[in-house]
C-alpha positions as CSV (number, residue, x, y, z in Angstrom):
1,L,103.2,58.9,137.3
2,Y,100.2,60.2,135.4
3,F,99.8,62.8,138.2
4,L,103.4,64.0,137.8
5,F,103.1,64.1,134.0
6,F,100.0,66.3,134.1
7,F,101.5,68.4,136.8
8,F,104.6,69.2,134.7
9,L,102.5,69.7,131.6
10,F,100.3,72.2,133.5
11,F,103.4,73.9,134.9
12,F,104.9,74.2,131.4
13,F,101.9,75.8,129.9
14,F,101.4,78.2,132.8
15,F,105.0,79.3,132.7
16,F,104.9,79.8,128.9
17,F,101.8,82.0,129.0
18,F,103.0,83.9,132.0
19,K,106.2,84.8,130.2
20,Q,104.2,85.9,127.2
21,K,102.1,88.2,129.4
22,T,105.2,89.6,131.0
23,A,106.7,90.4,127.6
24,Y,103.5,92.4,126.7
25,E,103.8,94.3,129.9
26,I,107.5,95.1,129.7
27,M,107.8,95.8,126.0
28,P,104.6,97.3,124.7
29,S,106.3,99.1,121.8
30,L,107.5,95.8,120.4
31,V,104.1,94.1,120.3
32,G,101.8,95.1,117.5
33,S,98.5,94.5,119.2
34,E,99.5,96.9,122.0
35,M,99.9,99.8,119.6
36,C,97.2,98.9,117.0
37,I,94.8,101.6,115.9
38,R,91.6,100.0,114.8
39,D,89.7,102.5,112.6
40,R,86.0,101.6,113.2
41,Y,85.1,104.6,111.0
42,Q,86.6,102.9,108.0
43,R,84.9,100.3,105.8
44,R,86.7,97.0,105.5
45,V,86.8,97.2,101.7
46,H,88.9,100.4,102.0
47,G,91.7,101.3,104.2
48,A,94.6,103.6,105.1
49,T,96.7,104.5,102.1
50,A,99.1,107.1,103.5
51,L,100.7,107.5,107.0
52,T,103.1,109.8,108.8
53,T,103.9,110.8,112.3
54,T,104.8,114.1,114.0
55,S,108.5,114.4,115.1
56,D,107.5,114.2,118.8
57,S,105.7,110.8,118.2
58,G,102.6,112.2,119.8
59,R,100.4,112.0,116.7
60,V,99.8,109.9,113.6
61,V,98.2,111.4,110.5
62,S,96.6,109.0,108.1
63,G,94.9,109.2,104.7
64,G,92.4,106.9,103.2
65,M,91.1,105.4,100.0
66,E,88.0,107.7,100.0
67,G,90.0,110.9,100.6
68,E,89.6,111.2,104.4
69,V,92.5,112.6,106.5
70,R,92.5,111.6,110.1
71,V,94.7,112.8,113.1
72,W,95.3,110.4,115.9
73,R,96.6,111.2,119.4
74,I,99.0,108.4,120.5
75,G,99.6,107.5,124.2
76,R,101.2,104.5,125.8
77,Q,97.9,102.8,126.4
78,T,95.4,104.8,124.3
79,Q,95.0,105.9,120.7
80,T,92.3,108.5,120.1
81,M,91.1,110.0,116.8
82,E,91.2,113.8,117.3
83,T,89.6,114.7,113.9
84,S,88.5,113.4,110.5
85,L,88.9,115.8,107.6
86,K,87.1,115.1,104.4
87,E,87.8,117.4,101.5
88,H,89.6,115.2,99.0
89,R,87.5,113.3,96.5
90,G,90.0,110.6,95.8
91,R,92.6,108.4,97.3
92,V,95.2,110.1,99.5
93,Y,98.6,108.9,98.3
94,D,100.9,110.8,100.6
95,I,101.0,112.9,103.7
96,Q,103.8,115.0,105.2
97,V,104.1,117.0,108.4
98,N,106.4,120.1,108.7
99,S,109.2,120.3,111.2
100,K,107.2,122.3,113.7
101,N,104.4,119.8,113.7
102,S,102.0,122.7,113.1
103,Q,100.9,121.7,109.6
104,A,100.3,118.6,107.5
105,I,100.0,118.4,103.7
106,S,98.1,115.6,101.8
107,A,98.4,114.7,98.2
108,S,95.4,113.0,96.5
109,A,94.5,111.3,93.2
110,D,91.8,114.0,92.7
111,G,94.4,116.5,91.6
112,S,94.6,118.5,94.8
113,C,97.1,118.9,97.7
114,I,95.7,120.4,100.9
115,V,97.7,122.0,103.7
116,W,96.0,121.4,107.1
117,D,96.5,123.3,110.3
118,L,97.1,120.7,113.0
119,A,96.0,123.1,115.8
120,T,92.6,124.1,114.5
121,F,92.1,121.2,112.1
122,T,91.2,123.5,109.2
123,R,92.4,123.9,105.7
124,V,95.1,126.5,105.2
125,M,95.4,126.3,101.3
126,C,95.1,124.0,98.3
127,L,97.3,123.2,95.4
128,F,95.6,122.2,92.2
129,E,96.9,120.5,89.0
130,K,95.5,118.2,86.3
131,T,97.2,115.1,87.6
132,M,97.0,112.3,90.2
133,F,99.4,113.4,92.8
134,M,101.5,110.5,94.0
135,Q,103.9,112.2,96.4
136,I,104.6,115.5,98.0
137,L,107.6,116.7,100.0
138,Y,108.7,119.8,101.9
139,H,112.0,121.2,100.8
140,P,114.4,120.8,103.8
141,D,114.2,124.5,104.5
142,E,110.4,124.3,104.1
143,A,110.2,127.4,101.9
144,Q,109.0,125.3,99.0
145,I,107.1,122.1,98.3
146,I,107.6,119.7,95.5
147,T,105.0,117.3,94.0
148,T,104.9,114.6,91.4
149,G,102.4,112.3,89.8
150,S,100.8,110.9,86.7
151,D,101.5,114.0,84.5
152,R,105.2,112.9,84.5
153,K,106.2,116.3,86.0
154,I,108.0,117.5,89.1
155,S,106.4,120.7,90.3
156,Y,107.8,123.3,92.7
157,W,105.4,125.3,94.8
158,D,105.7,128.2,97.3
159,S,104.8,126.9,100.7
160,F,103.6,130.4,101.9
161,D,101.0,131.2,99.2
162,G,100.7,127.9,97.2
163,Q,101.8,129.5,93.9
164,Q,103.4,127.3,91.4
165,I,107.0,128.2,90.8
166,R,108.2,125.8,88.0
167,D,107.6,122.5,86.3
168,I,110.2,120.0,85.2
169,E,109.4,117.5,82.5
170,A,111.0,114.7,84.4
171,S,110.1,111.5,82.6
172,E,108.1,109.8,79.8
173,S,106.2,107.8,82.4
174,E,104.4,108.7,85.6
175,I,106.6,109.4,88.7
176,N,105.7,107.7,92.0
177,A,108.4,108.7,94.4
178,L,110.6,111.6,95.6
179,A,113.2,112.0,98.3
180,F,115.6,114.8,99.3
181,I,119.3,114.1,100.0
182,N,120.0,117.6,101.1
183,N,119.0,121.2,100.2
184,D,120.7,120.9,96.8
185,Y,119.9,117.5,95.6
186,F,116.8,115.2,95.4
187,L,115.8,111.9,93.8
188,S,112.9,110.7,91.7
189,G,111.6,107.3,90.5
190,G,108.6,105.8,88.8
191,A,107.2,103.8,86.0
192,D,110.3,104.2,83.8
193,K,112.2,102.1,86.4
194,M,115.0,104.7,86.6
195,L,116.3,106.3,89.8
196,M,117.2,109.9,88.9
197,L,119.3,112.3,91.0
198,W,118.5,116.0,90.4
199,R,120.1,119.3,91.3
200,Y,117.2,121.2,92.9
201,D,118.0,124.8,91.7
202,E,118.9,123.7,88.1
203,G,116.2,121.1,87.7
204,F,118.8,119.0,85.8
205,P,119.4,115.2,86.3
206,Y,123.0,114.5,87.2
207,Y,122.9,110.8,87.7
208,K,120.7,107.9,86.6
209,G,120.4,104.5,88.3
210,E,119.2,101.4,86.4
211,G,118.4,98.0,87.9
212,H,114.7,97.8,88.8
213,A,112.5,95.5,86.6
214,G,109.3,97.1,87.8
215,N,108.0,100.5,88.8
216,I,109.9,102.3,91.6
217,N,107.3,102.9,94.3
218,R,109.2,104.5,97.1
219,I,112.6,106.0,97.8
220,A,114.3,106.6,101.2
221,V,117.7,108.2,102.1
222,S,119.7,107.0,105.1
223,P,120.2,109.4,108.0
224,S,123.9,109.5,107.1
225,K,123.0,110.6,103.6
226,K,125.4,108.0,102.2
227,F,122.9,105.4,101.0
228,I,119.6,105.3,99.1
229,V,117.0,102.5,99.3
230,T,114.4,102.0,96.6
231,V,111.5,99.5,96.4
232,G,109.9,98.3,93.2
233,S,106.7,96.7,92.1
234,E,108.6,93.6,91.0
235,G,109.4,93.0,94.7
236,A,113.0,94.1,94.7
237,I,114.7,96.3,97.2
238,F,117.8,98.1,95.9
239,F,120.5,99.8,97.9
240,W,122.5,102.6,96.2
241,S,125.6,104.6,97.2
242,V,125.2,108.4,97.1
243,P,128.0,109.8,94.9
244,Q,131.0,110.8,96.9
245,E,131.0,114.5,95.9
246,L,127.5,114.8,97.3
247,T,128.4,112.9,100.5
248,A,131.3,115.4,101.0
249,K,129.0,118.4,100.7
250,T,126.6,116.8,103.1
251,D,129.3,116.2,105.7
252,K,130.3,119.8,105.5
């Protein structure tokens, strides 16, 4: 009896661990350890503070607490750091990649945004302002760039030469987050706890959303352009409906 008991116990554990190993082999994309990038160049007291991917999923671009921007080549079994770029002097809060995957732009607390060439790994141009940049976005047509930060402004920039086009006094508190709905409308949110919907060309807020009890930290728009998701420092996640007239324009 003891022999049978230990035999079945051994068989159970062997079968269990064998199934776990099989799961790792069949579904590597669903298991975190298979796709983990361990940055041995980063001190443990610091870390990655911004992250984005190229549209072909071949690269990850990360930003760190000390201002470093790193480009990683992602394969099924390997993740290799292609370059480490260090020109920012403060935390990198946001990184975006253009639709052609040819350039990335990073926004930093040091008051600079840098456009990087992802082929040569060199700086293309810089944007400077007396603020802590919190987020940066390409306009959907990528002719312009918008930024926001601690100066409570939303700024428009020319993506070709980096010249500032206009400023909007958007809030009485710092702004943390931006998101585009389409070419004509975008969203902002920040320390005033308000979700604002703006018409891009006019620079005028058409709608205001109230509900968060803490700072709005990030905004995302659904692929259908019918819903908005916001996350706040109080731990809440809010879902909002895009106004019907904007949804109709997006559908067209």
